[in-house]
N, C-alpha and C positions, 0 to 999 in steps of 0.2 A: 546543236548536243550544247557545246561550251556553256547557254543559257540555263539547260540541263542541268548543267554538272551545276555551275552553281549554287542554283536554287537546291539544290540539294545537300551543298554545303553549305548553307547558309538555314536550311531544317537540320541537322546535326549538328553546329554551330546554339542554336537555340536551344537545342534537345539539354546538350550540355550543360547550356547557362542556367538554364530552369533546376536541371540536376545540381548542379550544387548550392542551386538558390534554396533547395531545400532538406540539401543533406548536411543539416543543422546537428552536432556532437559533439563531444570534446575525444573520443576517438576510444576504440578501447583497450584499457588496461589492465593486463595479469598481476596479481597476487595470489596470497597460496589457497589453490584450488576452487579459484573465481577470477571470474572476467568481469570488469564494470565498466559503465561506460553511463555520461551522462547524455541526455538527445532532449530535444525540442520535439513537442507534442507536432509547430508549426514550420514553415519554413519563414517565418520573418512575421513580424506581432504591429501592432496599433495602439500607440500611447493614447492612452486611457484606459485601455483595456486590458483583460488578465488575459492568460495564454500558461500550461502545463509545460515545466516539465520533469524530469524522471530519471532514477537513479537504476539502470536496469544495470540485473545482476544472473549471471550463467554460472550454477555451481557444477564444481564435478559433480562424477554418482555420489553417489552416499552419502554427500555432505552436505548441508543446512545451516542457514542465516536466523534470523529469529523477528518474529509479527514482536509487538508494543508490548505483550504480557507473555514473555516469553516461556512459560510455565516452568513446571519444576528450574531449570538451570539457564542457562542463557541466559548474553544482557540480549537490550532491542538494535536495529540501528538506528546512529543518529547519523543528523543532518546540523551541520553547522554554515551557514552561507557569507559568502562576501559579496552587495551587491550595490549598486551605484543606488546614489544618495537619491530617494521615494518612489525605490523602488521596494515592495514589504512580499516577499514568504507566508507562504502559509502553512499548517501542519504536513507532516506525511498523511495521506490516504493510503491506509492500509487495505489492501486486499485479504481477505478470511485465509485464516489458514489454515497449515496443515498440523496436525495431531501425528508428532515426532519422538516413538518410545526408544527412548533408550536403559534398556533395563537397569534398575528397576523403575524410571524416571519415561516422565515425558514431556518433553517441551510441546511450545504451541509455533512455527518459526517455517519455511520458503525452503523446496529443496532446486531442483528442476533452474525452468527461469521465471525470472519473476520481475515486475517493474513496481516502486515505490514512487508516484506520482507526486506535486507539490504543486499547486496554484501558485504563481506570481503577476502580482498588480503592480499597469505600470503607470504612472501618475500622466495626469491629462497634460501637462504643461512639458511630458520630455521630447523633446525636439524630435518630428520628423527625419527618418532617414539619417540618424545615430543611430548606431549599433549599440546596442546590451551587452556588455560584457558580463561575466553568472564566470562565481566559482565556487564550491562546494567539499567540503572539504567532508569526506563519508566515513565512516568509524562502525567494525561491523565484528560480530566475531562469530568464527565461522566453524565450526562441530562436522567431527561423524562423532567417534567414539570420544579421543581428544582431541583439544579447540586450540585454534590459534585466534590471534588476537587481527585485524585489519585495518587496513587506514590505504585510505590517497585523494590527492588534489585535483582535482577535475575543472576545464576549465572550459567553457563554450561563450560562443557572442553570437545572438541572435541580429540579423536586422530589423528597423521598422520602416513600414510603409505608409503608406495613407490609405492604398485598397487592402482588403478584409483577406483578412489569413487565409494560405493553403494551408494542407497536409502534408508534413514531413517526410519521408521513406522511413519518418519512424514511427508515425502514427497508430499503426497496426500493437505494437508494443501497449503504448495505451487501452485498445481495444479488447485488449488482451483483459490486460490490470481490469478494465471498468469491467468488464464481464466479472471478475471476481471481484467487486464489492458489496460490500451490505447493502442494500435497501434500508434505507432508513422509515421506521413505522411508528406509529402512538402510539403501539401497546402495552393500555395499563397491566407495570407488573409491580408488586409487590415480590421483599425480600426481608429475609430473617438468616438469625444467625445460633437460632438457640440450638443446645445439644446438640454442638461439636458437631457442625455441617449447617453448610449453605441453605435454605427453602427459596425458589423461590416458586410464585405463583403469574402468569402470565393468561390478559385475555385476550384471546385469539379473534380473531376477522377471519382465519382464514384456517380451511384445517390440515394437518402436519402431522403425518406417522412418525411417531413416537420411535421409530427402532428405525428411522430416517434422519438424526438429529446430531449434532455435533454439537456442543454448545461455550460459549470462550469468554468467559468472566475476564475484561480491558484488567482487571484490578490487580495487580502482583498481588503472591505471597494470601490468597483469599483463600480459596482450595491445596488440595493435593490432589495433583494434577491426573498423578498416574489412576487414578482410583476413579472408576466409570462410573460416571455420572448417573443418577436413574430418572428414565425420563416417565408420567404418565399420565392420560389426557380420557377429561369428561365433562361433558356439559360445558363446551368452550374455553375450557378452564389448560394449559396445560402447566402440570409441576414439577421440577428442577428438581433433586434434591445431589450433595457431594459432599462430602468430608472437607473441612474444615482444613487448612495447612497446618503443620505441627508451628510454622512461623507466624501463622495468623496474631493479630495485638489490634484488632479494631476495623469496625465496620465503615464503609465507605457513607458519606453521606447521600450520594447516587452512586449506583451501581451503572457501568457500563456493561450490555453485552451484546455478543455476535453471535446467531443461534442461526444453524447451519440444514438445512436441510437436504443431503448427499443425495438426495434423490434425483433431485433436478436442478442443483446444483444452483443454489441458488441460497443466498445469505440474508438475513436480517441484525438490522442495528438496532437498538433502542433500549431507554434510565427503568434500571429499576429504581424505588426508591424504600426506604425502612418501612417494611410492617407495625405499623402503629399500634395494630391491636395486641 
């Protein structure tokens, strides 16, 4: 009986240690109308490998923060990292946004729950067994109709091991974010800014239904976001047209585009180049 009880205690202790090992987060921090948490996708990391951390954001009902192009108003969320020497952080991996109407404007952003992931690279010579301290200062603008600037400094420590990394208890956050990550495609695309409107022509290798598409240019101050874009499709070409923004100051050398198929919850990311014809 004592042996069985001892064995049970060991199993419970092992379970607690495993749970603690994979619980890598800064802990939730509450600000005006939002709760944020810096979390790791893995419970431990390996020297010479990369892993992802992300800012989890839980918005209060009817409040939102912003995508990389915030739309007609607003500011994108920004990250400032403090990392040990040798560690590098990539850019924010932006899930596709929502169109958020705030009459008479339309903004691009996120409501409810969202995770903004970033990939961190560990140098080959990082000492195995030495923890990785990570500090993120995140700045955002959260809005309903009125807007409130928000900021938090979040600290996270990720242990290193020689063995393969195991998912943390926050891995599901990353899975949900990945489900909203645009698929990078190499569709040939051209754009023009003639006649006070943006025109985009895309050669598709997939059939998309224009009635179920949303168009998100990454370039700010390019189009009038509150104006519904026109979609037309024929002979393998998708045509998009949208009035230029009153603040338009010139076309980019390359236009990054996210196209969302709302019928299937699938997004595509590609670049369009200026039409030279």
